[in-house]
N, CA, C and O atoms as a GROMACS GRO file, in nm:
protein
  332
    1MET      N    1  -8.988 -11.067   9.585
    1MET     CA    2  -8.978 -11.082   9.441
    1MET      C    3  -9.108 -11.136   9.383
    1MET      O    4  -9.158 -11.082   9.284
    2ASN      N    5  -9.164 -11.240   9.443
    2ASN     CA    6  -9.288 -11.301   9.395
    2ASN      C    7  -9.406 -11.205   9.409
    2ASN      O    8  -9.492 -11.200   9.322
    3GLN      N    9  -9.409 -11.129   9.520
    3GLN     CA   10  -9.517 -11.033   9.540
    3GLN      C   11  -9.510 -10.921   9.436
    3GLN      O   12  -9.613 -10.876   9.386
    4GLU      N   13  -9.388 -10.878   9.405
    4GLU     CA   14  -9.371 -10.773   9.305
    4GLU      C   15  -9.417 -10.822   9.168
    4GLU      O   16  -9.483 -10.749   9.094
    5LEU      N   17  -9.382 -10.945   9.134
    5LEU     CA   18  -9.423 -11.004   9.007
    5LEU      C   19  -9.575 -11.019   9.001
    5LEU      O   20  -9.636 -10.994   8.897
    6THR      N   21  -9.634 -11.059   9.111
    6THR     CA   22  -9.780 -11.073   9.116
    6THR      C   23  -9.849 -10.938   9.098
    6THR      O   24  -9.949 -10.928   9.027
    7SER      N   25  -9.796 -10.835   9.163
    7SER     CA   26  -9.858 -10.702   9.149
    7SER      C   27  -9.844 -10.651   9.005
    7SER      O   28  -9.937 -10.589   8.953
    8ILE      N   29  -9.731 -10.675   8.941
    8ILE     CA   30  -9.713 -10.634   8.801
    8ILE      C   31  -9.809 -10.712   8.713
    8ILE      O   32  -9.868 -10.656   8.620
    9HIS      N   33  -9.825 -10.840   8.741
    9HIS     CA   34  -9.916 -10.924   8.664
    9HIS      C   35 -10.060 -10.873   8.677
    9HIS      O   36 -10.133 -10.869   8.578
   10GLN      N   37 -10.101 -10.836   8.796
   10GLN     CA   38 -10.236 -10.784   8.819
   10GLN      C   39 -10.256 -10.652   8.745
   10GLN      O   40 -10.363 -10.626   8.690
   11GLU      N   41 -10.152 -10.568   8.744
   11GLU     CA   42 -10.161 -10.440   8.674
   11GLU      C   43 -10.177 -10.462   8.523
   11GLU      O   44 -10.255 -10.393   8.457
   12VAL      N   45 -10.103 -10.559   8.468
   12VAL     CA   46 -10.114 -10.591   8.325
   12VAL      C   47 -10.255 -10.640   8.292
   12VAL      O   48 -10.313 -10.600   8.192
   13ILE      N   49 -10.308 -10.726   8.375
   13ILE     CA   50 -10.442 -10.779   8.352
   13ILE      C   51 -10.546 -10.668   8.358
   13ILE      O   52 -10.636 -10.662   8.275
   14SER      N   53 -10.533 -10.578   8.456
   14SER     CA   54 -10.630 -10.468   8.466
   14SER      C   55 -10.618 -10.373   8.346
   14SER      O   56 -10.719 -10.321   8.300
   15ASN      N   57 -10.496 -10.351   8.297
   15ASN     CA   58 -10.480 -10.267   8.178
   15ASN      C   59 -10.542 -10.332   8.055
   15ASN      O   60 -10.607 -10.265   7.975
   16LEU      N   61 -10.523 -10.463   8.041
   16LEU     CA   62 -10.580 -10.533   7.926
   16LEU      C   63 -10.732 -10.538   7.929
   16LEU      O   64 -10.797 -10.533   7.825
   17GLU      N   65 -10.788 -10.547   8.048
   17GLU     CA   66 -10.933 -10.558   8.062
   17GLU      C   67 -11.003 -10.422   8.062
   17GLU      O   68 -11.125 -10.416   8.061
   18SER      N   69 -10.927 -10.313   8.064
   18SER     CA   70 -10.989 -10.180   8.062
   18SER      C   71 -11.046 -10.152   7.923
   18SER      O   72 -11.016 -10.222   7.827
   19ILE      N   73 -11.127 -10.049   7.915
   19ILE     CA   74 -11.188 -10.012   7.787
   19ILE      C   75 -11.080  -9.970   7.688
   19ILE      O   76 -11.085 -10.007   7.570
   20HIS      N   77 -10.983  -9.894   7.735
   20HIS     CA   78 -10.874  -9.851   7.648
   20HIS      C   79 -10.795  -9.972   7.595
   20HIS      O   80 -10.760  -9.976   7.478
   21GLY      N   81 -10.767 -10.068   7.682
   21GLY     CA   82 -10.695 -10.189   7.640
   21GLY      C   83 -10.775 -10.269   7.539
   21GLY      O   84 -10.718 -10.323   7.444
   22ALA      N   85 -10.905 -10.278   7.558
   22ALA     CA   86 -10.990 -10.352   7.463
   22ALA      C   87 -10.990 -10.284   7.327
   22ALA      O   88 -10.986 -10.351   7.224
   23LEU      N   89 -10.996 -10.151   7.327
   23LEU     CA   90 -10.993 -10.078   7.199
   23LEU      C   91 -10.859 -10.096   7.127
   23LEU      O   92 -10.856 -10.113   7.006
   24LEU      N   93 -10.750 -10.094   7.203
   24LEU     CA   94 -10.619 -10.115   7.142
   24LEU      C   95 -10.608 -10.256   7.083
   24LEU      O   96 -10.555 -10.273   6.973
   25ARG      N   97 -10.657 -10.356   7.156
   25ARG     CA   98 -10.654 -10.495   7.106
   25ARG      C   99 -10.739 -10.508   6.981
   25ARG      O  100 -10.699 -10.575   6.885
   26MET      N  101 -10.856 -10.446   6.980
   26MET     CA  102 -10.945 -10.455   6.865
   26MET      C  103 -10.881 -10.388   6.744
   26MET      O  104 -10.886 -10.441   6.633
   27ASN      N  105 -10.820 -10.271   6.764
   27ASN     CA  106 -10.756 -10.199   6.654
   27ASN      C  107 -10.639 -10.280   6.598
   27ASN      O  108 -10.619 -10.282   6.477
   28ARG      N  109 -10.563 -10.344   6.684
   28ARG     CA  110 -10.450 -10.424   6.638
   28ARG      C  111 -10.497 -10.542   6.555
   28ARG      O  112 -10.432 -10.578   6.457
   29SER      N  113 -10.606 -10.604   6.592
   29SER     CA  114 -10.654 -10.720   6.517
   29SER      C  115 -10.708 -10.679   6.380
   29SER      O  116 -10.710 -10.760   6.287
   30ILE      N  117 -10.753 -10.554   6.366
   30ILE     CA  118 -10.806 -10.508   6.238
   30ILE      C  119 -10.693 -10.475   6.142
   30ILE      O  120 -10.704 -10.500   6.022
   31GLN      N  121 -10.585 -10.419   6.194
   31GLN     CA  122 -10.475 -10.376   6.108
   31GLN      C  123 -10.404 -10.496   6.047
   31GLN      O  124 -10.377 -10.595   6.115
   32ALA      N  125 -10.376 -10.486   5.919
   32ALA     CA  126 -10.306 -10.593   5.849
   32ALA      C  127 -10.161 -10.553   5.827
   32ALA      O  128 -10.132 -10.437   5.796
   33GLU      N  129 -10.072 -10.647   5.841
   33GLU     CA  130  -9.931 -10.619   5.816
   33GLU      C  131  -9.897 -10.631   5.669
   33GLU      O  132  -9.795 -10.580   5.624
   34GLY      N  133  -9.980 -10.698   5.594
   34GLY     CA  134  -9.957 -10.710   5.452
   34GLY      C  135  -9.835 -10.792   5.419
   34GLY      O  136  -9.811 -10.899   5.475
   35THR      N  137  -9.757 -10.740   5.326
   35THR     CA  138  -9.641 -10.812   5.276
   35THR      C  139  -9.541 -10.842   5.386
   35THR      O  140  -9.482 -10.950   5.389
   36PHE      N  141  -9.520 -10.748   5.478
   36PHE     CA  142  -9.424 -10.771   5.585
   36PHE      C  143  -9.466 -10.890   5.672
   36PHE      O  144  -9.382 -10.970   5.711
   37GLY      N  145  -9.595 -10.900   5.701
   37GLY     CA  146  -9.643 -11.012   5.781
   37GLY      C  147  -9.624 -11.144   5.710
   37GLY      O  148  -9.585 -11.243   5.772
   38VAL      N  149  -9.650 -11.147   5.581
   38VAL     CA  150  -9.632 -11.270   5.503
   38VAL      C  151  -9.485 -11.309   5.502
   38VAL      O  152  -9.451 -11.426   5.520
   39LEU      N  153  -9.398 -11.212   5.481
   39LEU     CA  154  -9.254 -11.241   5.478
   39LEU      C  155  -9.205 -11.289   5.613
   39LEU      O  156  -9.124 -11.382   5.621
   40LYS      N  157  -9.253 -11.227   5.720
   40LYS     CA  158  -9.204 -11.265   5.852
   40LYS      C  159  -9.253 -11.403   5.893
   40LYS      O  160  -9.176 -11.484   5.944
   41TRP      N  161  -9.381 -11.430   5.871
   41TRP     CA  162  -9.437 -11.554   5.924
   41TRP      C  163  -9.432 -11.669   5.825
   41TRP      O  164  -9.392 -11.780   5.862
   42ASN      N  165  -9.470 -11.647   5.703
   42ASN     CA  166  -9.477 -11.757   5.607
   42ASN      C  167  -9.342 -11.789   5.545
   42ASN      O  168  -9.315 -11.905   5.513
   43LYS      N  169  -9.258 -11.689   5.529
   43LYS     CA  170  -9.128 -11.710   5.463
   43LYS      C  171  -9.012 -11.709   5.562
   43LYS      O  172  -8.896 -11.721   5.522
   44SER      N  173  -9.042 -11.694   5.689
   44SER     CA  174  -8.942 -11.697   5.797
   44SER      C  175  -8.830 -11.594   5.778
   44SER      O  176  -8.715 -11.621   5.810
   45TYR      N  177  -8.864 -11.478   5.726
   45TYR     CA  178  -8.767 -11.370   5.710
   45TYR      C  179  -8.774 -11.284   5.834
   45TYR      O  180  -8.873 -11.214   5.856
   46LYS      N  181  -8.670 -11.287   5.915
   46LYS     CA  182  -8.675 -11.223   6.046
   46LYS      C  183  -8.601 -11.089   6.054
   46LYS      O  184  -8.640 -11.001   6.131
   47ARG      N  185  -8.494 -11.073   5.976
   47ARG     CA  186  -8.415 -10.952   5.992
   47ARG      C  187  -8.342 -10.917   5.864
   47ARG      O  188  -8.325 -10.999   5.774
   48LEU      N  189  -8.297 -10.790   5.859
   48LEU     CA  190  -8.216 -10.746   5.746
   48LEU      C  191  -8.071 -10.785   5.772
   48LEU      O  192  -8.024 -10.782   5.886
   49PHE      N  193  -8.001 -10.820   5.666
   49PHE     CA  194  -7.864 -10.865   5.681
   49PHE      C  195  -7.762 -10.761   5.634
   49PHE      O  196  -7.642 -10.784   5.646
   50ARG      N  197  -7.808 -10.651   5.583
   50ARG     CA  198  -7.718 -10.547   5.532
   50ARG      C  199  -7.724 -10.424   5.621
   50ARG      O  200  -7.820 -10.403   5.695
   51ARG      N  201  -7.619 -10.345   5.612
   51ARG     CA  202  -7.613 -10.220   5.687
   51ARG      C  203  -7.604 -10.103   5.590
   51ARG      O  204  -7.552 -10.117   5.479
   52GLY      N  205  -7.653  -9.992   5.632
   52GLY     CA  206  -7.651  -9.873   5.549
   52GLY      C  207  -7.781  -9.858   5.473
   52GLY      O  208  -7.845  -9.957   5.435
   53GLU      N  209  -7.820  -9.735   5.451
   53GLU     CA  210  -7.950  -9.707   5.389
   53GLU      C  211  -7.961  -9.766   5.249
   53GLU      O  212  -8.062  -9.830   5.216
   54LYS      N  213  -7.859  -9.747   5.166
   54LYS     CA  214  -7.865  -9.798   5.028
   54LYS      C  215  -7.868  -9.949   5.025
   54LYS      O  216  -7.940 -10.008   4.944
   55SER      N  217  -7.791 -10.012   5.111
   55SER     CA  218  -7.787 -10.158   5.114
   55SER      C  219  -7.919 -10.218   5.162
   55SER      O  220  -7.965 -10.319   5.110
   56VAL      N  221  -7.980 -10.153   5.262
   56VAL     CA  222  -8.109 -10.199   5.313
   56VAL      C  223  -8.216 -10.184   5.205
   56VAL      O  224  -8.299 -10.273   5.186
   57ILE      N  225  -8.215 -10.070   5.135
   57ILE     CA  226  -8.312 -10.050   5.027
   57ILE      C  227  -8.293 -10.156   4.918
   57ILE      O  228  -8.391 -10.209   4.866
   58LEU      N  229  -8.168 -10.185   4.885
   58LEU     CA  230  -8.140 -10.289   4.785
   58LEU      C  231  -8.191 -10.424   4.831
   58LEU      O  232  -8.254 -10.496   4.753
   59GLU      N  233  -8.164 -10.460   4.956
   59GLU     CA  234  -8.209 -10.590   5.006
   59GLU      C  235  -8.362 -10.600   5.006
   59GLU      O  236  -8.417 -10.701   4.963
   60LEU      N  237  -8.429 -10.496   5.052
   60LEU     CA  238  -8.574 -10.499   5.053
   60LEU      C  239  -8.631 -10.503   4.911
   60LEU      O  240  -8.730 -10.572   4.886
   61THR      N  241  -8.568 -10.431   4.819
   61THR     CA  242  -8.614 -10.433   4.679
   61THR      C  243  -8.603 -10.573   4.621
   61THR      O  244  -8.695 -10.620   4.555
   62LEU      N  245  -8.491 -10.640   4.647
   62LEU     CA  246  -8.474 -10.777   4.597
   62LEU      C  247  -8.575 -10.873   4.660
   62LEU      O  248  -8.629 -10.960   4.592
   63ILE      N  249  -8.599 -10.856   4.788
   63ILE     CA  250  -8.696 -10.943   4.857
   63ILE      C  251  -8.836 -10.921   4.802
   63ILE      O  252  -8.909 -11.017   4.778
   64PHE      N  253  -8.874 -10.796   4.783
   64PHE     CA  254  -9.008 -10.767   4.732
   64PHE      C  255  -9.024 -10.808   4.587
   64PHE      O  256  -9.132 -10.851   4.546
   65CYS      N  257  -8.917 -10.796   4.508
   65CYS     CA  258  -8.923 -10.846   4.369
   65CYS      C  259  -8.946 -10.997   4.369
   65CYS      O  260  -9.028 -11.048   4.293
   66GLY      N  261  -8.872 -11.066   4.454
   66GLY     CA  262  -8.890 -11.210   4.465
   66GLY      C  263  -9.030 -11.246   4.511
   66GLY      O  264  -9.090 -11.341   4.461
   67PHE      N  265  -9.082 -11.171   4.606
   67PHE     CA  266  -9.216 -11.196   4.657
   67PHE      C  267  -9.320 -11.174   4.547
   67PHE      O  268  -9.414 -11.253   4.534
   68ASN      N  269  -9.303 -11.067   4.469
   68ASN     CA  270  -9.396 -11.040   4.360
   68ASN      C  271  -9.390 -11.147   4.252
   68ASN      O  272  -9.493 -11.186   4.197
   69LEU      N  273  -9.269 -11.196   4.222
   69LEU     CA  274  -9.255 -11.306   4.126
   69LEU      C  275  -9.324 -11.432   4.177
   69LEU      O  276  -9.388 -11.505   4.101
   70TYR      N  277  -9.311 -11.458   4.306
   70TYR     CA  278  -9.376 -11.573   4.369
   70TYR      C  279  -9.528 -11.562   4.358
   70TYR      O  280  -9.596 -11.659   4.324
   71LYS      N  281  -9.582 -11.441   4.386
   71LYS     CA  282  -9.726 -11.420   4.374
   71LYS      C  283  -9.772 -11.435   4.229
   71LYS      O  284  -9.877 -11.495   4.203
   72TYR      N  285  -9.694 -11.381   4.135
   72TYR     CA  286  -9.728 -11.391   3.993
   72TYR      C  287  -9.729 -11.538   3.949
   72TYR      O  288  -9.819 -11.582   3.877
   73HIS      N  289  -9.629 -11.613   3.991
   73HIS     CA  290  -9.621 -11.754   3.955
   73HIS      C  291  -9.742 -11.832   4.008
   73HIS      O  292  -9.802 -11.911   3.936
   74ASN      N  293  -9.777 -11.808   4.133
   74ASN     CA  294  -9.893 -11.876   4.192
   74ASN      C  295 -10.022 -11.839   4.120
   74ASN      O  296 -10.107 -11.925   4.096
   75LYS      N  297 -10.038 -11.711   4.086
   75LYS     CA  298 -10.158 -11.668   4.016
   75LYS      C  299 -10.165 -11.733   3.878
   75LYS      O  300 -10.272 -11.776   3.835
   76LYS      N  301 -10.052 -11.739   3.810
   76LYS     CA  302 -10.046 -11.801   3.677
   76LYS      C  303 -10.080 -11.950   3.686
   76LYS      O  304 -10.149 -12.004   3.599
   77GLN      N  305 -10.032 -12.016   3.790
   77GLN     CA  306 -10.061 -12.159   3.810
   77GLN      C  307 -10.211 -12.180   3.834
   77GLN      O  308 -10.269 -12.276   3.781
   78ARG      N  309 -10.273 -12.093   3.912
   78ARG     CA  310 -10.417 -12.107   3.939
   78ARG      C  311 -10.496 -12.088   3.812
   78ARG      O  312 -10.594 -12.160   3.791
   79ILE      N  313 -10.458 -11.993   3.727
   79ILE     CA  314 -10.528 -11.967   3.602
   79ILE      C  315 -10.515 -12.088   3.510
   79ILE      O  316 -10.612 -12.126   3.444
   80GLU      N  317 -10.396 -12.149   3.503
   80GLU     CA  318 -10.375 -12.264   3.417
   80GLU      C  319 -10.458 -12.384   3.465
   80GLU      O  320 -10.503 -12.464   3.383
   81LEU      N  321 -10.478 -12.397   3.595
   81LEU     CA  322 -10.558 -12.508   3.648
   81LEU      C  323 -10.705 -12.493   3.609
   81LEU      O  324 -10.773 -12.593   3.584
   82VAL      N  325 -10.753 -12.369   3.603
   82VAL     CA  326 -10.894 -12.344   3.568
   82VAL      C  327 -10.918 -12.370   3.422
   82VAL      O  328 -11.021 -12.427   3.386
   83VAL      N  329 -10.826 -12.331   3.337
   83VAL     CA  330 -10.844 -12.344   3.191
   83VAL      C  331 -10.820 -12.482   3.147
   83VAL      O  332 -10.830 -12.512   3.028
   0.00000   0.00000   0.00000
């Protein structure tokens, strides 16, 4: 069991250190998740709670509306601080 785990670990390391693995890592670091990343990490939104296409669209629409209102409020606050 330990030898098998060690061999898998070595294979993972060799894949990560290959040129192809380095290019994949570099490409991933460049790509931005945008709003989804902010919602997942900063707002701790992990999963959808509704089922069905219409319900999921509704839930995402409400979440994004709230997110946009939050951004608008913060921008308005920054402008008021400057003036």
